[in-house]
C-alpha positions in Angstrom: 42.3 -50.4 0.0 43.8 -52.8 -2.5 46.6 -51.5 -4.7 44.4 -49.8 -7.3 46.4 -47.7 -9.8 45.6 -44.1 -10.2 43.3 -43.5 -13.2 44.6 -40.1 -14.0 48.4 -39.4 -14.1 50.2 -36.2 -13.3 47.5 -34.5 -11.3 50.1 -32.3 -9.6 53.0 -30.3 -10.9 55.1 -31.2 -7.9 54.8 -33.5 -4.9 56.7 -34.4 -1.7 57.2 -38.0 -0.8 57.6 -38.4 3.0 59.4 -41.6 4.0 58.6 -42.9 7.5 58.5 -46.6 8.2 59.0 -47.6 4.5 62.7 -47.1 3.9 62.9 -48.6 0.4 62.3 -47.7 -3.2 60.9 -50.9 -4.7 57.2 -51.7 -4.2 56.6 -48.6 -2.1 52.9 -47.7 -2.3 53.1 -44.0 -1.5 56.2 -43.5 -3.7 54.5 -45.1 -6.6 51.4 -43.0 -6.2 53.5 -39.8 -5.9 55.4 -40.7 -9.1 52.2 -41.4 -11.0 50.4 -38.3 -9.7 53.1 -35.7 -10.0 55.4 -34.4 -12.8 58.1 -33.9 -10.2 58.7 -35.6 -6.9 61.0 -34.6 -4.1 61.7 -37.0 -1.2 62.2 -36.3 2.5 62.8 -38.2 5.8 62.5 -36.5 9.2 64.4 -37.8 12.2 61.4 -36.8 14.4 62.5 -35.3 17.7 59.1 -36.3 19.2 60.1 -39.9 18.7 63.8 -39.7 19.3 64.1 -37.4 22.3 62.7 -39.9 24.8 65.0 -42.7 23.6 68.3 -43.7 25.3 71.4 -42.5 23.7 72.5 -46.0 22.6 69.5 -47.1 20.6 70.3 -49.6 17.8 67.1 -48.7 16.0 68.3 -45.1 15.3 71.6 -46.5 13.9 69.7 -49.0 11.8 67.5 -46.2 10.4 70.4 -44.0 9.6 72.4 -46.8 7.9 69.2 -47.7 5.9 68.7 -44.1 4.9 72.3 -43.9 3.5 71.4 -46.7 1.2 68.0 -45.2 0.3 69.7 -41.9 -0.4 72.2 -43.5 -2.8 69.4 -45.5 -4.5 67.3 -42.4 -5.1 70.3 -40.6 -6.4 70.9 -43.3 -8.9 67.4 -42.7 -10.2 68.1 -39.0 -10.6 66.4 -38.1 -7.3 67.7 -37.5 -3.8 66.6 -37.4 -0.2 66.3 -34.4 2.1 67.0 -35.5 5.7 66.0 -33.3 8.6 66.3 -33.5 12.3 63.2 -31.7 13.6 59.6 -32.1 14.7 57.7 -33.6 11.8 54.5 -31.8 12.6 56.3 -28.6 11.9 58.9 -29.6 9.4 56.7 -31.3 6.8 54.2 -28.4 6.3 57.0 -25.9 6.3 59.1 -27.9 3.8 56.0 -28.5 1.6 55.3 -24.8 1.4 59.0 -23.8 0.8 59.3 -26.3 -2.0 56.0 -25.2 -3.6 54.4 -28.7 -3.8 50.7 -29.3 -4.2 50.6 -32.6 -2.4 52.4 -34.7 0.2 52.4 -38.5 -0.1 53.1 -40.9 2.7 52.4 -44.5 3.7 50.0 -45.0 6.7 51.1 -45.5 10.2 48.2 -46.5 12.4 49.9 -46.3 15.8 48.1 -43.8 18.0 51.0 -41.2 18.2 51.5 -41.4 14.4 47.8 -40.9 13.8 47.8 -37.8 16.0 50.9 -36.5 14.2 49.4 -37.1 10.8 46.1 -35.3 11.8 48.2 -32.2 12.8 50.1 -32.4 9.6 46.9 -32.8 7.6 45.5 -29.7 9.2 48.6 -27.6 8.6 48.8 -28.7 5.0 45.1 -28.1 4.4 45.5 -24.5 5.7 48.2 -24.0 3.2 46.1 -25.5 0.4 48.3 -28.6 0.1 46.8 -32.1 -0.2 47.9 -35.0 2.0 47.5 -38.6 0.7 48.3 -41.7 2.7 48.3 -45.4 1.6 48.5 -48.9 3.0 52.0 -50.3 2.9 53.1 -52.0 6.1 50.4 -54.7 6.2 48.7 -56.8 3.6 45.2 -55.9 5.0 44.5 -53.1 7.4 41.6 -51.2 9.1 38.3 -52.4 7.7 39.5 -54.7 4.9 38.9 -58.0 6.8 35.6 -58.0 8.8 33.0 -60.5 9.8 29.9 -61.1 7.7 28.1 -58.6 10.0 30.8 -56.0 9.4 32.4 -56.3 12.8 36.1 -56.7 13.5 37.4 -60.1 14.4 38.6 -60.7 18.0 39.6 -64.3 17.5 42.6 -65.1 15.3 41.6 -68.4 13.7 38.4 -67.0 12.0 40.3 -63.9 11.1 43.0 -66.0 9.5 40.4 -68.0 7.5 38.9 -64.7 6.2 42.3 -63.3 5.4 43.3 -66.4 3.4 39.9 -66.4 1.6 40.4 -62.8 0.5 44.0 -62.7 -0.4 45.1 -63.3 -3.9 47.7 -62.1 -6.4 46.0 -58.8 -6.7 46.5 -57.8 -3.1 50.1 -59.2 -3.1 51.4 -57.7 -6.4 54.1 -55.1 -6.3 54.0 -51.5 -7.2 56.3 -50.9 -10.3 58.0 -47.9 -8.9 61.1 -47.9 -11.2 58.9 -47.7 -14.3 57.9 -44.2 -13.2 61.1 -43.0 -11.6 61.6 -40.3 -14.2 59.5 -38.0 -12.1 62.1 -38.1 -9.3 64.1 -34.9 -9.0 67.0 -34.0 -6.7 66.3 -31.5 -3.9 67.1 -27.9 -4.6 70.8 -27.1 -3.8 69.9 -25.4 -0.5 68.4 -28.6 0.8 71.3 -30.9 0.0 72.7 -31.2 3.4 74.8 -34.2 4.5 73.2 -37.0 6.5 73.3 -36.0 10.2 75.7 -38.1 12.2 74.6 -40.2 15.2 76.2 -37.6 17.4 74.3 -34.7 15.8 71.1 -36.7 16.4 72.0 -37.1 20.1 72.9 -40.7 19.9 76.1 -42.9 20.1 77.3 -45.8 18.0 76.0 -49.2 19.2 77.1 -52.8 18.6 74.9 -53.0 15.5 77.7 -53.7 13.1 79.4 -56.1 15.5 76.1 -58.0 15.7 76.2 -58.2 11.9 72.6 -57.0 11.5 72.2 -56.1 7.8 70.5 -52.8 7.1 68.6 -51.3 4.2 66.9 -53.1 1.3 70.1 -54.9 0.4 70.4 -56.3 3.9 66.7 -57.3 3.9 67.3 -59.1 0.6 70.3 -61.0 1.9 68.3 -62.1 5.0 65.3 -63.2 3.0 67.4 -65.2 0.5 68.9 -67.0 3.4 65.5 -67.6 5.0 64.1 -68.8 1.6 66.6 -71.7 1.6 65.3 -73.0 4.9 61.7 -71.8 5.0 60.4 -75.4 4.5 61.8 -76.2 8.0 60.4 -73.1 9.7 57.5 -74.8 11.3 59.8 -77.0 13.4 63.1 -75.1 13.6 61.4 -71.8 14.8 60.9 -73.4 18.3 64.5 -74.0 19.1 66.5 -70.9 20.1 69.9 -72.4 19.5 69.0 -73.2 15.9 68.9 -70.8 12.9 65.1 -71.2 12.5 63.5 -67.8 12.5 63.4 -65.4 9.5 65.1 -62.6 11.4 63.1 -60.2 9.2 61.3 -58.5 12.0 63.3 -55.3 12.1 63.1 -55.0 8.3 59.3 -55.4 8.3 59.2 -52.8 11.1 61.1 -50.1 9.2 59.9 -51.1 5.7 63.2 -52.0 4.2 61.4 -55.0 2.8 57.9 -55.1 1.3 55.3 -57.0 3.2 53.6 -57.8 -0.1 56.8 -59.3 -1.5 57.5 -61.7 1.4 53.8 -62.6 2.0 53.5 -63.4 -1.7 56.4 -65.8 -1.6 55.1 -67.5 1.6 51.5 -67.7 0.2 52.6 -69.3 -3.0 54.8 -71.9 -1.2 52.0 -72.6 1.3 49.6 -73.3 -1.6 52.1 -75.9 -2.8 52.0 -77.6 0.6 55.1 -76.2 2.2 54.3 -76.4 5.9 57.1 -74.1 6.9 56.0 -71.3 4.6 52.4 -71.8 5.8 53.5 -71.4 9.4 55.5 -68.3 8.6 52.5 -66.8 6.6 50.4 -67.4 9.7 52.9 -65.3 11.7 52.5 -62.5 9.1 48.7 -62.8 9.5 49.0 -62.5 13.3 50.8 -59.2 12.6 47.9 -57.9 10.5 45.5 -59.2 13.1 47.1 -57.2 15.9 47.2 -54.0 13.7 43.4 -54.3 13.1 42.9 -54.9 16.9 44.7 -51.7 17.6 42.6 -49.8 15.0 39.2 -51.1 16.2 39.9 -51.4 19.9 42.0 -48.3 20.7 41.6 -48.7 24.4 44.3 -51.3 24.4 46.8 -48.4 24.0 45.5 -44.9 24.5 47.2 -41.7 25.6 50.4 -43.6 26.1 48.9 -46.2 28.4 48.0 -49.8 27.7 44.8 -51.4 29.1 43.6 -55.0 28.9 41.5 -55.9 25.9 39.3 -57.8 28.4 38.6 -55.2 31.1 38.1 -57.8 33.9 41.8 -58.5 33.8 42.6 -54.9 34.8 41.2 -56.0 38.2 44.2 -58.3 38.8 46.1 -57.3 41.9 49.7 -57.4 40.7 52.7 -57.2 43.1 53.9 -53.7 43.9 56.5 -52.2 46.1 60.2 -52.6 46.8 60.2 -56.4 46.5 58.3 -56.3 43.2 60.8 -53.8 41.9 63.7 -56.1 42.9 62.0 -59.0 41.1 61.5 -56.9 38.0 65.2 -55.8 38.1 66.2 -59.5 38.4 64.0 -60.3 35.3 65.4 -57.4 33.3 69.0 -58.2 34.1 68.8 -62.0 33.7 69.2 -62.9 37.4 66.0 -64.9 38.1 67.9 -68.2 38.7 66.0 -69.8 35.8 68.6 -70.3 33.0 66.3 -70.1 30.0 64.7 -67.0 31.2 68.0 -65.4 32.1 69.6 -66.3 28.8 66.7 -64.9 26.9 66.9 -61.6 28.8 70.6 -61.4 28.2 70.0 -62.0 24.5 67.6 -59.0 24.2 69.9 -56.8 26.4 73.0 -57.6 24.3 71.4 -57.6 20.8 68.0 -56.1 20.8 66.6 -59.4 19.6 64.8 -62.2 21.3 63.7 -65.5 19.9 59.9 -65.7 19.5 59.3 -68.7 21.7 61.5 -67.1 24.4 59.4 -63.9 24.2 56.4 -66.1 25.3 58.4 -67.8 28.0 59.8 -64.6 29.6 56.5 -62.9 29.4 54.7 -65.7 31.1 57.4 -65.8 33.7 57.0 -62.1 34.5 53.2 -62.2 34.8 52.6 -65.6 36.2 55.7 -66.6 38.1 56.7 -63.2 39.4 53.1 -61.8 39.6 54.2 -58.5 38.0 52.0 -56.3 35.7 52.5 -57.3 32.1 52.7 -53.6 31.2 56.1 -53.4 32.8 57.4 -56.0 30.5 55.6 -54.4 27.5 57.5 -51.2 28.2 60.8 -53.0 28.6 60.4 -54.7 25.2 59.3 -51.4 23.6 62.6 -49.9 24.8 64.9 -52.7 23.8 63.5 -54.7 20.8 65.0 -53.7 17.4 61.7 -54.9 15.8 59.4 -53.2 18.3 55.9 -52.5 16.8 53.3 -51.3 19.2 50.4 -53.5 17.9 52.3 -56.8 18.0 54.1 -56.0 21.2 50.9 -55.1 23.0 49.1 -58.0 21.5 51.8 -60.5 22.4 52.0 -59.3 26.0 48.2 -59.4 26.3 48.3 -63.0 24.9 50.9 -64.1 27.5 49.1 -62.4 30.4 45.7 -63.8 29.2 44.2 -60.3 29.2 44.0 -59.9 25.4 41.8 -61.1 22.5 42.2 -64.8 21.7 44.7 -65.0 24.5 46.3 -68.0 26.2 43.9 -69.2 29.0 45.0 -67.9 32.4 45.5 -71.4 33.8 48.0 -72.3 31.0 51.3 -71.3 32.6 54.7 -71.9 30.9 57.0 -74.0 33.1 60.4 -72.4 32.4 62.3 -75.6 33.2 60.2 -77.9 31.0 60.3 -75.3 28.2 64.1 -75.3 28.5 64.4 -79.1 28.5 62.1 -79.4 25.5 63.4 -76.5 23.3 67.1 -76.3 24.4 67.7 -79.9 25.3 71.5 -79.7 25.1 71.6 -76.3 26.8 73.4 -74.8 23.8 71.4 -71.5 23.9 71.9 -71.3 27.7 75.6 -71.8 27.5 75.9 -69.1 24.8 74.6 -66.4 27.2 75.4 -68.0 30.6 78.9 -69.4 30.1 79.3 -69.7 33.9 76.9 -72.7 33.7 78.7 -74.4 30.8 80.2 -77.1 33.1 76.8 -78.4 34.1 75.4 -81.5 32.5 72.6 -81.3 29.9 70.3 -82.8 32.6 71.0 -80.1 35.2 71.7 -77.0 33.3 68.0 -76.2 33.0 67.7 -76.2 36.8 71.1 -75.7 38.5 69.6 -76.0 42.0 68.9 -79.7 41.2 72.6 -80.4 40.6 74.5 -82.3 43.3 77.1 -80.4 45.4 79.8 -82.4 43.7 78.6 -81.4 40.2 78.3 -77.8 41.2 81.8 -77.8 42.6 83.2 -79.5 39.6 81.5 -76.9 37.4 82.8 -74.0 39.5 79.4 -72.9 40.5 78.3 -71.4 43.8 74.6 -70.9 43.8 73.7 -67.5 45.2 77.2 -66.2 44.2 78.3 -67.2 40.7 74.7 -67.9 39.6 71.5 -66.9 41.5 69.2 -69.2 43.3 65.6 -69.1 41.8 63.8 -65.9 42.9 60.5 -67.9 43.1 59.4 -71.4 43.3 57.5 -72.1 40.1 55.0 -74.6 41.6 54.1 -72.2 44.4 53.9 -69.2 42.0 51.6 -71.1 39.8 49.1 -71.7 42.6 49.2 -68.1 43.6 48.6 -67.0 40.0 45.6 -69.3 39.6 44.2 -67.7 42.8 45.0 -64.2 41.6 43.3 -64.6 38.3 40.4 -66.5 39.8 39.7 -63.7 42.3 39.8 -61.0 39.6 37.4 -63.0 37.4 35.0 -63.6 40.3 35.0 -59.8 41.1 34.3 -59.0 37.5 31.4 -61.5 37.3 29.8 -60.0 40.4 29.4 -56.7 38.6 
């Protein structure tokens, strides 16, 4: 639904605002609705054990959340409010806390990922049994669920017509901010018994990461700094975004993921600039629309990720015979650890391993390499990204991997296969990105650094490189792998057509 203001204020004496993936005060839909609907509002965040327990102990995302919560807690305190922070199971903690505090309603922004929907259904039931209302609102996308449909009321499965419909519908009404601070007088601090210090990473079961060393800014302030920087170069985004050695991307992904920035705010800026003919802003807006598109795909086609398992949007591609067994596992390990012998692929994998970030073009390159050079199931890569990406979102991650593997909606045709060497030559022509993550190749020329096996013995010796020792030989031959992939996909499609 669009941001329609509540017609009647102060419906409830007291409400509970439950922060989840919306760690900010300004332009927060649920917080605004809570402040308008309640005479008093108490705020809470739950470090949900159901989410945290399966994660590795060194997870940058947990540290990012904690640092962002410290800022949020301070900001709410400056508005005469506060933030209860608990480490528990949200399905139990929220109904119990709502009852203990004597609230009449709980407010939260929607999370349409399957596990979150299941959690919210349980919370809704428990709250209903206690006579407490549960209100949720759209906040992490511009349009969601059924807001952008075809003329026959069906969900779009091709991006370009979805984008046209999105652009035809969007206007200042859908992009305007919720004026939270004008109603902040309803915020109240938690009762004394609930004013516990923020749990440490150790108390949460995690350890400090290299987040600060990577200089990844956290919280709304950090998001603001990043967006101001991006605003100064957004007009070059359409070209600069393709080159991993250049500061071209927005780097806003993790802030959009955890809601330390408002999607309405950034989309509004991009939309206004695109209307003025700014090609870079128009391209970035298109990326934000892709994000909305994948969210609505997840909503309308839940089979793409159900019960913790991903399936192809196009079922015929589940018939592909991927490599399995010991050799496949060795290939996967080489891909994960940046040991494939293809420098651009290896540098990209080292980037995600060391920072939790991967350049967008490189995400496509390494995904194509996994599926179409190594012949490995795209779901293996999807799970790896889910574990390591700071900005991991299920909908976009699933959609992106299905695009690369040609199994998804509006996906890259199966016969279009990225050549990792030509991609390297085109988008990292001087090898700057490769040299950053693979310094052992620094001595190679710009011509051979993209494919070290083509260098002469003299050049390899001068660069101090022994292929197979200081840097691996290619684990596959791209040309041969390409032919095998075409056959693999062709057989799967033929079997599907027979039925």
